[in-house]
All heavy atoms as a GROMACS GRO file, in nm:
protein
  607
    1MET      N    1   0.085  -0.117   0.000
    1MET     CA    2   0.000   0.000   0.000
    1MET      C    3   0.089   0.123   0.000
    1MET      O    4   0.191   0.128   0.070
    1MET     CB    5  -0.090  -0.001   0.123
    1MET     CG    6  -0.187   0.114   0.125
    1MET     SD    7  -0.307   0.101   0.257
    1MET     CE    8  -0.420  -0.010   0.181
    2VAL      N    9   0.052   0.221  -0.080
    2VAL     CA   10   0.128   0.345  -0.090
    2VAL      C   11   0.035   0.462  -0.059
    2VAL      O   12  -0.076   0.470  -0.112
    2VAL     CB   13   0.186   0.362  -0.233
    2VAL    CG1   14   0.247   0.499  -0.250
    2VAL    CG2   15   0.286   0.253  -0.264
    3PHE      N   16   0.081   0.551   0.028
    3PHE     CA   17   0.011   0.675   0.059
    3PHE      C   18   0.091   0.787  -0.007
    3PHE      O   19   0.206   0.811   0.028
    3PHE     CB   20   0.004   0.697   0.210
    3PHE     CG   21  -0.081   0.595   0.280
    3PHE    CD1   22  -0.027   0.474   0.320
    3PHE    CD2   23  -0.214   0.621   0.305
    3PHE    CE1   24  -0.106   0.380   0.384
    3PHE    CE2   25  -0.293   0.528   0.369
    3PHE     CZ   26  -0.239   0.406   0.409
    4TYR      N   27   0.030   0.854  -0.102
    4TYR     CA   28   0.095   0.960  -0.180
    4TYR      C   29   0.038   1.092  -0.130
    4TYR      O   30  -0.084   1.112  -0.133
    4TYR     CB   31   0.063   0.934  -0.328
    4TYR     CG   32   0.120   1.031  -0.428
    4TYR    CD1   33   0.245   1.089  -0.413
    4TYR    CD2   34   0.048   1.062  -0.542
    4TYR    CE1   35   0.296   1.176  -0.507
    4TYR    CE2   36   0.098   1.149  -0.637
    4TYR     CZ   37   0.222   1.205  -0.619
    4TYR     OH   38   0.272   1.291  -0.713
    5PHE      N   39   0.124   1.181  -0.081
    5PHE     CA   40   0.075   1.304  -0.019
    5PHE      C   41   0.162   1.423  -0.056
    5PHE      O   42   0.272   1.408  -0.108
    5PHE     CB   43   0.069   1.290   0.133
    5PHE     CG   44   0.202   1.263   0.198
    5PHE    CD1   45   0.285   1.367   0.237
    5PHE    CD2   46   0.246   1.132   0.218
    5PHE    CE1   47   0.407   1.343   0.296
    5PHE    CE2   48   0.369   1.107   0.277
    5PHE     CZ   49   0.449   1.212   0.316
    6ALA      N   50   0.109   1.542  -0.028
    6ALA     CA   51   0.182   1.667  -0.048
    6ALA      C   52   0.188   1.739   0.086
    6ALA      O   53   0.088   1.746   0.159
    6ALA     CB   54   0.112   1.755  -0.151
    7SER      N   55   0.304   1.790   0.119
    7SER     CA   56   0.321   1.865   0.243
    7SER      C   57   0.441   1.958   0.229
    7SER      O   58   0.522   1.943   0.138
    7SER     CB   59   0.344   1.770   0.361
    7SER     OG   60   0.468   1.705   0.349
    8ASN      N   61   0.448   2.052   0.320
    8ASN     CA   62   0.565   2.140   0.322
    8ASN      C   63   0.684   2.064   0.380
    8ASN      O   64   0.669   1.963   0.447
    8ASN     CB   65   0.538   2.263   0.407
    8ASN     CG   66   0.456   2.366   0.335
    8ASN    OD1   67   0.341   2.388   0.368
    8ASN    ND2   68   0.513   2.431   0.234
    9ARG      N   69   0.803   2.118   0.350
    9ARG     CA   70   0.927   2.062   0.403
    9ARG      C   71   0.987   2.165   0.497
    9ARG      O   72   0.956   2.284   0.487
    9ARG     CB   73   1.021   2.028   0.288
    9ARG     CG   74   0.954   1.931   0.192
    9ARG     CD   75   1.042   1.850   0.106
    9ARG     NE   76   1.174   1.821   0.150
    9ARG     CZ   77   1.212   1.703   0.203
    9ARG    NH1   78   1.125   1.608   0.222
    9ARG    NH2   79   1.338   1.683   0.235
   10PRO      N   80   1.074   2.122   0.588
   10PRO     CA   81   1.130   2.216   0.685
   10PRO      C   82   1.200   2.337   0.623
   10PRO      O   83   1.196   2.447   0.679
   10PRO     CB   84   1.230   2.131   0.764
   10PRO     CG   85   1.179   1.992   0.752
   10PRO     CD   86   1.117   1.985   0.614
   11ASN      N   87   1.263   2.322   0.507
   11ASN     CA   88   1.337   2.435   0.449
   11ASN      C   89   1.257   2.510   0.341
   11ASN      O   90   1.313   2.592   0.269
   11ASN     CB   91   1.471   2.387   0.393
   11ASN     CG   92   1.455   2.283   0.284
   11ASN    OD1   93   1.346   2.234   0.261
   11ASN    ND2   94   1.565   2.250   0.219
   12ASP      N   95   1.127   2.486   0.329
   12ASP     CA   96   1.046   2.556   0.229
   12ASP      C   97   1.044   2.706   0.249
   12ASP      O   98   1.049   2.782   0.153
   12ASP     CB   99   0.901   2.504   0.228
   12ASP     CG  100   0.887   2.373   0.151
   12ASP    OD1  101   0.985   2.328   0.089
   12ASP    OD2  102   0.776   2.316   0.155
   13LYS      N  103   1.040   2.750   0.373
   13LYS     CA  104   1.035   2.895   0.400
   13LYS      C  105   1.158   2.964   0.343
   13LYS      O  106   1.148   3.070   0.282
   13LYS     CB  107   1.024   2.919   0.550
   13LYS     CG  108   1.004   3.063   0.588
   13LYS     CD  109   0.984   3.079   0.738
   13LYS     CE  110   0.962   3.223   0.773
   13LYS     NZ  111   0.942   3.241   0.918
   14GLU      N  112   1.275   2.901   0.358
   14GLU     CA  113   1.400   2.957   0.305
   14GLU      C  114   1.399   2.963   0.153
   14GLU      O  115   1.466   3.046   0.093
   14GLU     CB  116   1.518   2.871   0.351
   14GLU     CG  117   1.537   2.870   0.500
   14GLU     CD  118   1.628   2.757   0.546
   14GLU    OE1  119   1.686   2.686   0.461
   14GLU    OE2  120   1.639   2.739   0.668
   15LYS      N  121   1.323   2.875   0.090
   15LYS     CA  122   1.314   2.871  -0.057
   15LYS      C  123   1.200   2.958  -0.110
   15LYS      O  124   1.177   2.962  -0.230
   15LYS     CB  125   1.292   2.727  -0.104
   15LYS     CG  126   1.408   2.636  -0.076
   15LYS     CD  127   1.377   2.495  -0.124
   15LYS     CE  128   1.492   2.401  -0.100
   15LYS     NZ  129   1.462   2.265  -0.148
   16GLY      N  130   1.129   3.024  -0.019
   16GLY     CA  131   1.019   3.111  -0.061
   16GLY      C  132   0.890   3.037  -0.094
   16GLY      O  133   0.802   3.093  -0.158
   17ILE      N  134   0.880   2.912  -0.050
   17ILE     CA  135   0.758   2.833  -0.075
   17ILE      C  136   0.661   2.858   0.039
   17ILE      O  137   0.694   2.838   0.156
   17ILE     CB  138   0.792   2.683  -0.088
   17ILE    CG1  139   0.888   2.661  -0.204
   17ILE    CG2  140   0.665   2.600  -0.103
   17ILE    CD1  141   0.944   2.521  -0.212
   18GLN      N  142   0.542   2.903   0.005
   18GLN     CA  143   0.441   2.935   0.104
   18GLN      C  144   0.384   2.809   0.168
   18GLN      O  145   0.371   2.705   0.102
   18GLN     CB  146   0.327   3.015   0.040
   18GLN     CG  147   0.368   3.151  -0.010
   18GLN     CD  148   0.416   3.239   0.103
   18GLN    OE1  149   0.351   3.251   0.207
   18GLN    NE2  150   0.532   3.299   0.086
   19PRO      N  151   0.347   2.816   0.296
   19PRO     CA  152   0.286   2.702   0.362
   19PRO      C  153   0.153   2.664   0.296
   19PRO      O  154   0.081   2.750   0.245
   19PRO     CB  155   0.261   2.750   0.504
   19PRO     CG  156   0.345   2.871   0.522
   19PRO     CD  157   0.363   2.930   0.386
   20PHE      N  158   0.123   2.536   0.296
   20PHE     CA  159  -0.007   2.487   0.247
   20PHE      C  160  -0.046   2.366   0.331
   20PHE      O  161   0.039   2.301   0.392
   20PHE     CB  162   0.000   2.452   0.097
   20PHE     CG  163   0.101   2.347   0.060
   20PHE    CD1  164   0.068   2.213   0.060
   20PHE    CD2  165   0.230   2.384   0.025
   20PHE    CE1  166   0.162   2.116   0.026
   20PHE    CE2  167   0.323   2.288  -0.010
   20PHE     CZ  168   0.289   2.154  -0.008
   21PRO      N  169  -0.174   2.336   0.336
   21PRO     CA  170  -0.219   2.225   0.420
   21PRO      C  171  -0.170   2.090   0.367
   21PRO      O  172  -0.166   2.068   0.246
   21PRO     CB  173  -0.371   2.231   0.412
   21PRO     CG  174  -0.405   2.363   0.353
   21PRO     CD  175  -0.285   2.408   0.276
   22PHE      N  176  -0.136   2.002   0.458
   22PHE     CA  177  -0.104   1.864   0.424
   22PHE      C  178  -0.228   1.803   0.359
   22PHE      O  179  -0.340   1.823   0.406
   22PHE     CB  180  -0.070   1.788   0.553
   22PHE     CG  181  -0.052   1.641   0.535
   22PHE    CD1  182   0.074   1.588   0.517
   22PHE    CD2  183  -0.160   1.554   0.537
   22PHE    CE1  184   0.092   1.452   0.500
   22PHE    CE2  185  -0.143   1.418   0.521
   22PHE     CZ  186  -0.017   1.366   0.502
   23HIS      N  187  -0.208   1.728   0.252
   23HIS     CA  188  -0.323   1.660   0.191
   23HIS      C  189  -0.277   1.537   0.113
   23HIS      O  190  -0.165   1.531   0.064
   23HIS     CB  191  -0.405   1.754   0.101
   23HIS     CG  192  -0.327   1.815  -0.011
   23HIS    ND1  193  -0.242   1.922   0.004
   23HIS    CD2  194  -0.322   1.782  -0.142
   23HIS    CE1  195  -0.188   1.953  -0.112
   23HIS    NE2  196  -0.234   1.869  -0.203
   24TYR      N  197  -0.367   1.439   0.109
   24TYR     CA  198  -0.339   1.317   0.034
   24TYR      C  199  -0.372   1.338  -0.113
   24TYR      O  200  -0.473   1.396  -0.147
   24TYR     CB  201  -0.421   1.199   0.088
   24TYR     CG  202  -0.369   1.149   0.220
   24TYR    CD1  203  -0.429   1.186   0.340
   24TYR    CD2  204  -0.257   1.067   0.224
   24TYR    CE1  205  -0.380   1.141   0.460
   24TYR    CE2  206  -0.207   1.022   0.345
   24TYR     CZ  207  -0.269   1.059   0.462
   24TYR     OH  208  -0.220   1.016   0.582
   25LEU      N  209  -0.285   1.288  -0.198
   25LEU     CA  210  -0.307   1.292  -0.341
   25LEU      C  211  -0.361   1.157  -0.390
   25LEU      O  212  -0.436   1.151  -0.487
   25LEU     CB  213  -0.177   1.324  -0.415
   25LEU     CG  214  -0.116   1.460  -0.380
   25LEU    CD1  215   0.023   1.472  -0.439
   25LEU    CD2  216  -0.206   1.571  -0.429
   26GLY      N  217  -0.324   1.051  -0.322
   26GLY     CA  218  -0.373   0.920  -0.360
   26GLY      C  219  -0.334   0.814  -0.260
   26GLY      O  220  -0.238   0.829  -0.184
   27VAL      N  221  -0.413   0.706  -0.259
   27VAL     CA  222  -0.382   0.587  -0.182
   27VAL      C  223  -0.399   0.470  -0.278
   27VAL      O  224  -0.504   0.456  -0.342
   27VAL     CB  225  -0.476   0.571  -0.060
   27VAL    CG1  226  -0.443   0.444   0.017
   27VAL    CG2  227  -0.469   0.693   0.031
   28PHE      N  228  -0.293   0.390  -0.291
   28PHE     CA  229  -0.291   0.282  -0.388
   28PHE      C  230  -0.253   0.152  -0.319
   28PHE      O  231  -0.168   0.152  -0.230
   28PHE     CB  232  -0.189   0.312  -0.499
   28PHE     CG  233  -0.206   0.448  -0.558
   28PHE    CD1  234  -0.125   0.552  -0.517
   28PHE    CD2  235  -0.305   0.474  -0.650
   28PHE    CE1  236  -0.140   0.679  -0.569
   28PHE    CE2  237  -0.322   0.600  -0.702
   28PHE     CZ  238  -0.240   0.703  -0.662
   29GLY      N  239  -0.316   0.044  -0.360
   29GLY     CA  240  -0.284  -0.085  -0.298
   29GLY      C  241  -0.304  -0.199  -0.395
   29GLY      O  242  -0.396  -0.198  -0.476
   30ALA      N  243  -0.218  -0.297  -0.387
   30ALA     CA  244  -0.229  -0.416  -0.471
   30ALA      C  245  -0.146  -0.527  -0.409
   30ALA      O  246  -0.050  -0.500  -0.336
   30ALA     CB  247  -0.183  -0.388  -0.613
   31ARG      N  248  -0.182  -0.648  -0.440
   31ARG     CA  249  -0.101  -0.763  -0.398
   31ARG      C  250   0.008  -0.783  -0.504
   31ARG      O  251  -0.019  -0.827  -0.615
   31ARG     CB  252  -0.187  -0.887  -0.384
   31ARG     CG  253  -0.113  -1.004  -0.331
   31ARG     CD  254  -0.206  -1.120  -0.303
   31ARG     NE  255  -0.138  -1.223  -0.230
   31ARG     CZ  256  -0.131  -1.231  -0.099
   31ARG    NH1  257  -0.190  -1.139  -0.026
   31ARG    NH2  258  -0.067  -1.328  -0.040
   32LEU      N  259   0.130  -0.750  -0.466
   32LEU     CA  260   0.242  -0.761  -0.559
   32LEU      C  261   0.311  -0.896  -0.541
   32LEU      O  262   0.323  -0.947  -0.431
   32LEU     CB  263   0.342  -0.648  -0.537
   32LEU     CG  264   0.288  -0.506  -0.557
   32LEU    CD1  265   0.398  -0.404  -0.531
   32LEU    CD2  266   0.230  -0.489  -0.695
   33GLU      N  267   0.357  -0.948  -0.652
   33GLU     CA  268   0.432  -1.074  -0.653
   33GLU      C  269   0.580  -1.042  -0.664
   33GLU      O  270   0.620  -0.929  -0.693
   33GLU     CB  271   0.388  -1.159  -0.774
   33GLU     CG  272   0.239  -1.183  -0.784
   33GLU     CD  273   0.183  -1.262  -0.668
   33GLU    OE1  274   0.256  -1.346  -0.611
   33GLU    OE2  275   0.065  -1.239  -0.631
   34LYS      N  276   0.665  -1.141  -0.644
   34LYS     CA  277   0.809  -1.121  -0.652
   34LYS      C  278   0.850  -1.063  -0.787
   34LYS      O  279   0.940  -0.980  -0.797
   34LYS     CB  280   0.883  -1.252  -0.624
   34LYS     CG  281   1.031  -1.234  -0.607
   34LYS     CD  282   1.099  -1.361  -0.560
   34LYS     CE  283   1.246  -1.336  -0.538
   34LYS     NZ  284   1.315  -1.454  -0.486
   35ALA      N  285   0.779  -1.103  -0.893
   35ALA     CA  286   0.811  -1.054  -1.028
   35ALA      C  287   0.782  -0.905  -1.046
   35ALA      O  288   0.829  -0.844  -1.141
   35ALA     CB  289   0.732  -1.134  -1.132
   36ASP      N  290   0.707  -0.844  -0.954
   36ASP     CA  291   0.674  -0.702  -0.960
   36ASP      C  292   0.783  -0.614  -0.900
   36ASP      O  293   0.770  -0.493  -0.899
   36ASP     CB  294   0.542  -0.675  -0.889
   36ASP     CG  295   0.424  -0.744  -0.955
   36ASP    OD1  296   0.419  -0.743  -1.079
   36ASP    OD2  297   0.339  -0.799  -0.883
   37TRP      N  298   0.888  -0.675  -0.850
   37TRP     CA  299   0.994  -0.603  -0.782
   37TRP      C  300   1.127  -0.618  -0.854
   37TRP      O  301   1.153  -0.719  -0.919
   37TRP     CB  302   1.013  -0.657  -0.639
   37TRP     CG  303   0.894  -0.632  -0.552
   37TRP    CD1  304   0.785  -0.712  -0.538
   37TRP    CD2  305   0.871  -0.520  -0.469
   37TRP    NE1  306   0.697  -0.657  -0.450
   37TRP    CE2  307   0.746  -0.539  -0.405
   37TRP    CE3  308   0.945  -0.406  -0.440
   37TRP    CZ2  309   0.695  -0.446  -0.316
   37TRP    CZ3  310   0.893  -0.314  -0.350
   37TRP    CH2  311   0.770  -0.335  -0.290
   38THR      N  312   1.213  -0.519  -0.840
   38THR     CA  313   1.350  -0.524  -0.888
   38THR      C  314   1.440  -0.512  -0.765
   38THR      O  315   1.424  -0.417  -0.687
   38THR     CB  316   1.379  -0.408  -0.985
   38THR    OG1  317   1.287  -0.418  -1.094
   38THR    CG2  318   1.520  -0.413  -1.036
   39PHE      N  319   1.528  -0.608  -0.746
   39PHE     CA  320   1.617  -0.609  -0.630
   39PHE      C  321   1.757  -0.569  -0.672
   39PHE      O  322   1.809  -0.618  -0.772
   39PHE     CB  323   1.619  -0.749  -0.567
   39PHE     CG  324   1.486  -0.791  -0.512
   39PHE    CD1  325   1.396  -0.859  -0.592
   39PHE    CD2  326   1.450  -0.760  -0.383
   39PHE    CE1  327   1.272  -0.898  -0.544
   39PHE    CE2  328   1.327  -0.798  -0.334
   39PHE     CZ  329   1.237  -0.867  -0.415
   40SER      N  330   1.818  -0.480  -0.595
   40SER     CA  331   1.957  -0.442  -0.625
   40SER      C  332   2.047  -0.537  -0.549
   40SER      O  333   2.023  -0.571  -0.434
   40SER     CB  334   1.984  -0.297  -0.585
   40SER     OG  335   1.968  -0.280  -0.446
   41GLY      N  336   2.150  -0.582  -0.616
   41GLY     CA  337   2.242  -0.678  -0.555
   41GLY      C  338   2.341  -0.612  -0.463
   41GLY      O  339   2.345  -0.490  -0.447
   42ARG      N  340   2.421  -0.696  -0.403
   42ARG     CA  341   2.531  -0.649  -0.319
   42ARG      C  342   2.639  -0.755  -0.320
   42ARG      O  343   2.615  -0.871  -0.352
   42ARG     CB  344   2.484  -0.620  -0.177
   42ARG     CG  345   2.434  -0.742  -0.106
   42ARG     CD  346   2.392  -0.708   0.034
   42ARG     NE  347   2.358  -0.833   0.103
   42ARG     CZ  348   2.337  -0.842   0.231
   42ARG    NH1  349   2.342  -0.736   0.305
   42ARG    NH2  350   2.309  -0.957   0.285
   43SER      N  351   2.757  -0.715  -0.284
   43SER     CA  352   2.867  -0.811  -0.283
   43SER      C  353   2.852  -0.905  -0.164
   43SER      O  354   2.786  -0.871  -0.064
   43SER     CB  355   3.001  -0.737  -0.276
   43SER     OG  356   3.018  -0.679  -0.149
   44PRO      N  357   2.914  -1.023  -0.170
   44PRO     CA  358   2.902  -1.119  -0.059
   44PRO      C  359   2.954  -1.066   0.074
   44PRO      O  360   2.910  -1.110   0.180
   44PRO     CB  361   2.985  -1.238  -0.107
   44PRO     CG  362   2.994  -1.225  -0.253
   44PRO     CD  363   2.988  -1.078  -0.283
   45THR      N  364   3.048  -0.972   0.071
   45THR     CA  365   3.104  -0.920   0.196
   45THR      C  366   3.035  -0.792   0.244
   45THR      O  367   3.067  -0.741   0.351
   45THR     CB  368   3.254  -0.890   0.178
   45THR    OG1  369   3.271  -0.797   0.072
   45THR    CG2  370   3.331  -1.018   0.146
   46SER      N  371   2.939  -0.743   0.167
   46SER     CA  372   2.872  -0.618   0.203
   46SER      C  373   2.778  -0.639   0.322
   46SER      O  374   2.713  -0.742   0.335
   46SER     CB  375   2.791  -0.567   0.084
   46SER     OG  376   2.716  -0.454   0.122
   47ARG      N  377   2.770  -0.539   0.408
   47ARG     CA  378   2.677  -0.542   0.520
   47ARG      C  379   2.557  -0.451   0.492
   47ARG      O  380   2.470  -0.433   0.575
   47ARG     CB  381   2.749  -0.497   0.647
   47ARG     CG  382   2.861  -0.595   0.684
   47ARG     CD  383   2.935  -0.555   0.807
   47ARG     NE  384   2.845  -0.553   0.921
   47ARG     CZ  385   2.861  -0.475   1.027
   47ARG    NH1  386   2.963  -0.394   1.036
   47ARG    NH2  387   2.775  -0.479   1.126
   48ARG      N  388   2.557  -0.396   0.372
   48ARG     CA  389   2.450  -0.304   0.330
   48ARG      C  390   2.318  -0.381   0.317
   48ARG      O  391   2.314  -0.496   0.276
   48ARG     CB  392   2.490  -0.243   0.196
   48ARG     CG  393   2.400  -0.137   0.144
   48ARG     CD  394   2.459  -0.076   0.016
   48ARG     NE  395   2.476  -0.171  -0.092
   48ARG     CZ  396   2.381  -0.205  -0.177
   48ARG    NH1  397   2.263  -0.151  -0.168
   48ARG    NH2  398   2.406  -0.290  -0.273
   49THR      N  399   2.209  -0.315   0.348
   49THR     CA  400   2.076  -0.374   0.334
   49THR      C  401   2.041  -0.384   0.186
   49THR      O  402   2.062  -0.290   0.110
   49THR     CB  403   1.970  -0.288   0.406
   49THR    OG1  404   2.007  -0.277   0.543
   49THR    CG2  405   1.832  -0.347   0.393
   50ILE      N  406   1.986  -0.497   0.146
   50ILE     CA  407   1.940  -0.514   0.008
   50ILE      C  408   1.820  -0.423  -0.012
   50ILE      O  409   1.732  -0.415   0.074
   50ILE     CB  410   1.902  -0.661  -0.019
   50ILE    CG1  411   2.025  -0.750  -0.008
   50ILE    CG2  412   1.837  -0.677  -0.155
   50ILE    CD1  413   1.995  -0.898  -0.015
   51THR      N  414   1.816  -0.353  -0.122
   51THR     CA  415   1.703  -0.264  -0.150
   51THR      C  416   1.622  -0.319  -0.266
   51THR      O  417   1.671  -0.392  -0.350
   51THR     CB  418   1.750  -0.122  -0.183
   51THR    OG1  419   1.839  -0.126  -0.294
   51THR    CG2  420   1.821  -0.059  -0.064
   52ALA      N  421   1.495  -0.280  -0.268
   52ALA     CA  422   1.404  -0.325  -0.373
   52ALA      C  423   1.321  -0.207  -0.421
   52ALA      O  424   1.294  -0.114  -0.345
   52ALA     CB  425   1.314  -0.435  -0.321
   53SER      N  426   1.282  -0.212  -0.546
   53SER     CA  427   1.196  -0.110  -0.607
   53SER      C  428   1.087  -0.181  -0.686
   53SER      O  429   1.108  -0.291  -0.738
   53SER     CB  430   1.276  -0.022  -0.703
   53SER     OG  431   1.381   0.041  -0.637
   54ILE      N  432   0.974  -0.116  -0.696
   54ILE     CA  433   0.866  -0.171  -0.778
   54ILE      C  434   0.898  -0.144  -0.924
   54ILE      O  435   0.932  -0.032  -0.961
   54ILE     CB  436   0.730  -0.107  -0.740
   54ILE    CG1  437   0.697  -0.140  -0.596
   54ILE    CG2  438   0.620  -0.155  -0.832
   54ILE    CD1  439   0.574  -0.069  -0.544
   55ASN      N  440   0.889  -0.246  -1.007
   55ASN     CA  441   0.915  -0.228  -1.150
   55ASN      C  442   0.789  -0.172  -1.219
   55ASN      O  443   0.684  -0.158  -1.154
   55ASN     CB  444   0.964  -0.358  -1.213
   55ASN     CG  445   0.864  -0.470  -1.209
   55ASN    OD1  446   0.743  -0.448  -1.214
   55ASN    ND2  447   0.912  -0.593  -1.201
   56PRO      N  448   0.796  -0.136  -1.346
   56PRO     CA  449   0.680  -0.076  -1.413
   56PRO      C  450   0.552  -0.160  -1.406
   56PRO      O  451   0.443  -0.105  -1.390
   56PRO     CB  452   0.727  -0.059  -1.557
   56PRO     CG  453   0.875  -0.040  -1.545
   56PRO     CD  454   0.916  -0.133  -1.434
   57GLY      N  455   0.564  -0.291  -1.413
   57GLY     CA  456   0.445  -0.376  -1.401
   57GLY      C  457   0.381  -0.366  -1.264
   57GLY      O  458   0.258  -0.361  -1.251
   58GLY      N  459   0.463  -0.363  -1.160
   58GLY     CA  460   0.413  -0.348  -1.024
   58GLY      C  461   0.350  -0.211  -1.002
   58GLY      O  462   0.246  -0.198  -0.937
   59TYR      N  463   0.413  -0.109  -1.059
   59TYR     CA  464   0.359   0.027  -1.051
   59TYR      C  465   0.220   0.032  -1.115
   59TYR      O  466   0.126   0.088  -1.057
   59TYR     CB  467   0.454   0.125  -1.120
   59TYR     CG  468   0.401   0.265  -1.127
   59TYR    CD1  469   0.418   0.353  -1.021
   59TYR    CD2  470   0.334   0.311  -1.240
   59TYR    CE1  471   0.369   0.483  -1.027
   59TYR    CE2  472   0.285   0.441  -1.247
   59TYR     CZ  473   0.303   0.526  -1.140
   59TYR     OH  474   0.253   0.654  -1.146
   60ASP      N  475   0.207  -0.028  -1.232
   60ASP     CA  476   0.078  -0.029  -1.302
   60ASP      C  477  -0.028  -0.099  -1.218
   60ASP      O  478  -0.143  -0.054  -1.213
   60ASP     CB  479   0.090  -0.095  -1.439
   60ASP     CG  480   0.172  -0.012  -1.537
   60ASP    OD1  481   0.189   0.110  -1.514
   60ASP    OD2  482   0.219  -0.071  -1.637
   61LYS      N  483   0.008  -0.209  -1.152
   61LYS     CA  484  -0.087  -0.278  -1.065
   61LYS      C  485  -0.134  -0.186  -0.952
   61LYS      O  486  -0.252  -0.182  -0.919
   61LYS     CB  487  -0.023  -0.402  -1.001
   61LYS     CG  488  -0.017  -0.522  -1.087
   61LYS     CD  489   0.038  -0.638  -1.004
   61LYS     CE  490   0.060  -0.761  -1.087
   61LYS     NZ  491   0.114  -0.872  -1.005
   62MET      N  492  -0.038  -0.115  -0.892
   62MET     CA  493  -0.070  -0.028  -0.779
   62MET      C  494  -0.164   0.085  -0.820
   62MET      O  495  -0.267   0.106  -0.759
   62MET     CB  496   0.056   0.031  -0.717
   62MET     CG  497   0.149  -0.069  -0.652
   62MET     SD  498   0.086  -0.139  -0.500
   62MET     CE  499   0.101  -0.001  -0.391
   63VAL      N  500  -0.128   0.159  -0.925
   63VAL     CA  501  -0.208   0.277  -0.959
   63VAL      C  502  -0.342   0.240  -1.024
   63VAL      O  503  -0.436   0.318  -1.018
   63VAL     CB  504  -0.130   0.379  -1.045
   63VAL    CG1  505  -0.009   0.432  -0.970
   63VAL    CG2  506  -0.090   0.321  -1.178
   64SER      N  507  -0.350   0.121  -1.084
   64SER     CA  508  -0.479   0.082  -1.142
   64SER      C  509  -0.576   0.035  -1.034
   64SER      O  510  -0.696   0.026  -1.058
   64SER     CB  511  -0.460  -0.027  -1.248
   64SER     OG  512  -0.416  -0.147  -1.188
   65ASN      N  513  -0.525   0.007  -0.916
   65ASN     CA  514  -0.609  -0.037  -0.804
   65ASN      C  515  -0.611   0.071  -0.695
   65ASN      O  516  -0.581   0.046  -0.581
   65ASN     CB  517  -0.557  -0.170  -0.748
   65ASN     CG  518  -0.654  -0.233  -0.652
   65ASN    OD1  519  -0.774  -0.229  -0.674
   65ASN    ND2  520  -0.603  -0.290  -0.546
   66TRP      N  521  -0.646   0.192  -0.735
   66TRP     CA  522  -0.643   0.303  -0.641
   66TRP      C  523  -0.760   0.292  -0.543
   66TRP      O  524  -0.869   0.247  -0.576
   66TRP     CB  525  -0.641   0.437  -0.713
   66TRP     CG  526  -0.756   0.463  -0.807
   66TRP    CD1  527  -0.761   0.430  -0.939
   66TRP    CD2  528  -0.880   0.527  -0.777
   66TRP    NE1  529  -0.880   0.470  -0.993
   66TRP    CE2  530  -0.956   0.529  -0.896
   66TRP    CE3  531  -0.934   0.581  -0.662
   66TRP    CZ2  532  -1.083   0.584  -0.902
   66TRP    CZ3  533  -1.062   0.637  -0.668
   66TRP    CH2  534  -1.134   0.637  -0.786
   67LEU      N  535  -0.734   0.332  -0.418
   67LEU     CA  536  -0.836   0.336  -0.314
   67LEU      C  537  -0.889   0.478  -0.297
   67LEU      O  538  -1.004   0.499  -0.262
   67LEU     CB  539  -0.778   0.284  -0.183
   67LEU     CG  540  -0.715   0.145  -0.195
   67LEU    CD1  541  -0.632   0.113  -0.073
   67LEU    CD2  542  -0.821   0.041  -0.219
   68TYR      N  543  -0.801   0.572  -0.318
   68TYR     CA  544  -0.839   0.715  -0.320
   68TYR      C  545  -0.748   0.783  -0.421
   68TYR      O  546  -0.628   0.757  -0.425
   68TYR     CB  547  -0.819   0.780  -0.182
   68TYR     CG  548  -0.830   0.931  -0.190
   68TYR    CD1  549  -0.954   0.992  -0.202
   68TYR    CD2  550  -0.716   1.010  -0.192
   68TYR    CE1  551  -0.963   1.132  -0.214
   68TYR    CE2  552  -0.725   1.148  -0.203
   68TYR     CZ  553  -0.849   1.207  -0.214
   68TYR     OH  554  -0.859   1.342  -0.228
   69ARG      N  555  -0.806   0.872  -0.500
   69ARG     CA  556  -0.726   0.951  -0.594
   69ARG      C  557  -0.785   1.091  -0.597
   69ARG      O  558  -0.904   1.110  -0.622
   69ARG     CB  559  -0.730   0.888  -0.733
   69ARG     CG  560  -0.634   0.956  -0.828
   69ARG     CD  561  -0.617   0.880  -0.956
   69ARG     NE  562  -0.745   0.871  -1.028
   69ARG     CZ  563  -0.764   0.799  -1.136
   69ARG    NH1  564  -0.666   0.728  -1.186
   69ARG    NH2  565  -0.880   0.798  -1.194
   70SER      N  566  -0.700   1.189  -0.571
   70SER     CA  567  -0.742   1.329  -0.573
   70SER      C  568  -0.792   1.366  -0.712
   70SER      O  569  -0.730   1.326  -0.812
   70SER     CB  570  -0.624   1.416  -0.534
   70SER     OG  571  -0.660   1.552  -0.531
   71PRO      N  572  -0.901   1.439  -0.721
   71PRO     CA  573  -0.951   1.480  -0.854
   71PRO      C  574  -0.843   1.552  -0.934
   71PRO      O  575  -0.772   1.637  -0.882
   71PRO     CB  576  -1.066   1.574  -0.822
   71PRO     CG  577  -1.110   1.536  -0.684
   71PRO     CD  578  -0.985   1.489  -0.614
   72GLY      N  579  -0.826   1.513  -1.058
   72GLY     CA  580  -0.728   1.576  -1.145
   72GLY      C  581  -0.587   1.523  -1.133
   72GLY      O  582  -0.497   1.570  -1.204
   73LEU      N  583  -0.564   1.424  -1.047
   73LEU     CA  584  -0.429   1.368  -1.031
   73LEU      C  585  -0.388   1.295  -1.157
   73LEU      O  586  -0.459   1.207  -1.205
   73LEU     CB  587  -0.424   1.272  -0.912
   73LEU     CG  588  -0.290   1.204  -0.886
   73LEU    CD1  589  -0.183   1.306  -0.851
   73LEU    CD2  590  -0.302   1.101  -0.778
   74LYS      N  591  -0.274   1.333  -1.213
   74LYS     CA  592  -0.219   1.270  -1.334
   74LYS      C  593  -0.105   1.177  -1.291
   74LYS      O  594  -0.012   1.221  -1.225
   74LYS     CB  595  -0.166   1.374  -1.431
   74LYS     CG  596  -0.267   1.479  -1.470
   74LYS     CD  597  -0.363   1.426  -1.576
   74LYS     CE  598  -0.445   1.540  -1.631
   74LYS     NZ  599  -0.585   1.525  -1.616
   75LEU      N  600  -0.112   1.052  -1.329
   75LEU     CA  601  -0.005   0.956  -1.296
   75LEU      C  602   0.061   0.905  -1.420
   75LEU      O  603   0.011   0.893  -1.523
   75LEU     CB  604  -0.062   0.840  -1.215
   75LEU     CG  605  -0.118   0.879  -1.080
   75LEU    CD1  606  -0.190   0.762  -1.016
   75LEU    CD2  607  -0.008   0.925  -0.988
   0.00000   0.00000   0.00000
């Protein structure tokens, strides 16, 4: 499940960005399979955490099964 939102950041004032209310742009959910993910490798001696990203097929599953989508949201 992904919660997609818009909010101010701590340094927005310094950048001249005016405050605005926190709001959700979308909520997306889907049952993803292993094939929907791309895993980055690591060397056998690395202690780094393995990371994963959703591939384009997984992304399509998520956004096509939206639970909430703000009017006018373009994905």
